[in-house]
Structures are given as C-alpha cells and as structure tokens.
N, C-alpha and C positions, 0 to 999 in steps of 0.2 A: 504493500500500500504506500503510495508516494506521500511526501509531506503535504503537498497541495491538496490531495484527495482527503488526507486525514484532517487537515484544517477545515475543509468543507463539511466533513462529517461532524467535527466538533461544533461548528456553527449550527448545524442542524439539531444537534443534541441540546444546545442552549435554547434554541427556539422551542423545542419540545418541553424543556423544563419550564419556560415561561408560560406555555399553554397549560401544563399540568397545574401550575400555581394559580392560574387565572380562570380555570373552567371547573364547573361542577359536572362530573361524569356520572351517567347512570351505570348500573351494574354491568350491563351487557357491553357498553362502550369501554368501560375500564378493563373488563376481562379480555376483550379483543386487543386492546392496546398493550396489555401485559404480554400477551402471546407474541405480538409483533416485536416488542422490545426484547423479549427472551430470544427470539430468533436472531435479532441483530447482535445481541450479546454473544451468542454462540458463534456467529460468523466472525466477529472481531477476535474472540478468544482463540480462534484457530490460526491467527496470524502470528508471526515471530514477535518475541518480546522486544520492547524498546529500552535501550539503556537509560538510566537516570541521568540527569543533566551533568553530574560530576563524574560520570564513568566514561573513560576513554578520551579521545581528542575532541576538538571543537566544543569545549565546555561552554564558552560564552554564547555561541549560537544556540546550543541545546538548552541552556538556562533560559534564554529569552523565549524560546518556543514553548517551554513547559511551565513557565511561571504561573502561579495561581492567580495573578492579577493582570499580567500582560501577555501571557502565552497563547498564541493562536491555536496550539494543539491541546490546550487545557480547557476542558468543558466547563470548569467552574470560574474561569476568567471572564470578565465582562465582554471583551478584553480591552485593556488600557493601551493606548499607543504612546510611544515615547520618542521624542526628537530633541536634538540639541538646538538651543536658541540663544540669543543674546538679549538681555533685558535692556530697558531704556537707558540705564546708567552704564552700559557696556559690560555688565557682568555676565560671564558665561553661565548658562543654566540648562536644566533639563525640563522640558515641557511635556506633561502628560495630558492626554485628552480622552474623555470617556463619557458615555451616556448610560446611566443606570436605570433599570426598570424595577418593577415591584418585587423582584426576587431579592433586592437589597434594601427593602423598606424597613425602617425603624419607626420613628414618629410618623404620624399620618402624612403621606405624600413626600416624605423626606428620607434621605439616605441614613441607614443604620450607622451609628457612630463607630462601631468596630470595623465596618467595611471601609469607612473613610480613613481610619487609622492604618489599615492595611494598604490602601492606595498611597498614603503618604510614605509608608515604609518602602514601597516599591520605587516611587519617584525619587525620594531622598537617597535610597540605596544606589540608584543609577547616577545621581548627581555627584556622589563621592568620587567617581571615576574621572570627573573633570580635572582632578589633580594630576592626572597622567600617571598615577601610581596604582598599585593593586588595591582593590577595595577591601573592606573589612565587614565584620558581622555587627548587627545592631546591638548596641549596649544600652541605649536609652532612646525612647521616643516619647515626646511630650506633644500632645495635641490640644489646642485651644479651640473649642467650638464657639464661634462668634454668633452664628444664627443657623437655623435649619438649612441643610443643603438639599435642594429640590431634586426629585426624581424626574425622569423623562426630560432632562435638560442637558444641554452640552456643558460639561464641566471642564475647567482648565486648572491643572495643578502645575505649579512651577517650583523648582528647588534649586538652590545654589550653595556653594561651599562658603561658609562664614569664617572658618578657621581650620588650620591643619597643623598637627604636631607630628612627631615621629610615628606614633602608632595610632593616634586618634584623629578623626575627621569630624568636624562639627558642620552640620548642614541645616539650613532653614528653608521653609517652604510655605506656600499658601495655596488655598483652593478658591477658585472664583466661579461664580455662576452668573452669567450675564454681566460680567464686569464687577460684580459685588463680591467681596471677600467673605466667605462663609466659615472658613477655618484656617488656622495657622499651625505650623509644626516646627519643632526643633528636634534634631536627631544627633546622636553621637554614635559613630561607628569605630570599632577597634580592629586593627589589622592583626591577624593571627598568622603564625608561621606555617601551620599545616592544617588541612581539613581533617576532621575526625573520621574514625572508622564508623561503619554503619551502626547506628544506635548509640553512639557516644556523644555526649553533650560538649559544647564549647562554651565555657564560662557561663555567665548569667546575665540576662538582659531584663529591662523593666519597661513597662508601657504604662503611661500615666495620662489620664484625660482630665482636663479641668474646664 
C-alpha cells in the first residue's frame, strides 16, 4: 500500500469517525456498518507492518507522517499543517494551520483544552528546530486560555524560539482564530543524548493550564 493511498485511507477513516460522532444509527445500520468496518480491518491487517517513526532511516519524514497531530497517515490527527514563516518583526517561526470539528469539542462549540495543548506541543516542538540544532523532549508546557477557541474555524498557531541554552530551548506561541488570540503557550524542551528503548521513560515533563 503506497503512502499516498494510505493517506487517502486515513482521511476516509477521519470522515467516518466524524459521521459516527454526529449521527444516530438504528440497529440495522450500525450492524451493517460494523461488518463493513470489520472487513476493512481484516484487509488492512493482512498488509506488512509499518515501522514506528524512530525505527530505521528517514526518522524525520516518518515522524511527520505518523504524528498524532500533524501526521497524514495518523487517523487521529486533525491533521495540522506546519510551515516555516517569518513574523512581522522578522523573527523566524513555525506556523500551524488546522480546522477542528466536533470530534475535538470541549465547551459548547469550542475546542477541548487538552486538544489545544497538544497542538501547541506539536507546533512548539517543531519551532525548537529553528535553532538549527537537534530538538529535545518536552519538559514543560504552560498554556494560557484567553477565550474559547471556536470549532469549524480556520485556526492559526505560531511558535518561535524565545531563548536557547546548551540543553534547553524555550519556545513561545499563540493561537489565533480570525485574527483574535484565543490562547498562548510557553514551552521548555530539553535535549537528550539518546532515545530510550521501547517502554523506557525519558525524564519527567509537566503540563500546566491556567
């Protein structure tokens, strides 16, 4: 199965998830849908396994494709698109654009706070690489929710490097909806020497929302 074909399949599964979330099925319709999903699962399960993002070469490309927030091959990703931009003050930054539906709803018609925190982690994590050095793992993420972030609206998240030390990178970011800032974030990333073995933890991180 090619990457493009798998991406199309992932998009179709996202559409199905939104429909399941937004429709009330009768018993017969639900039963038939389950059979069709089971048939699709059996077909996919017969294909060769895909390496995890950190297994083998091309880790950067695989990480982007499989990310839970921006990965085109990950069915739980919205997905978020990421691009390098320059802010009005000439600061290099990473811009993320996304449109979220009812699958990510928290307060009425608004994005769940945990989802927004995850998006910030993704965009800020990408921004740390603007230093031109290897990135690190999240040590701290602070999100300030200024106002509800609306669903079904084009969102823009931007993040930039505020400070860099030998092992630590401080990143700041904001989320905008229609030009209005709905949330801001501060993140600290710590560079590690090696990636852990499967199941082994790397240090400890914290996530705080205020």
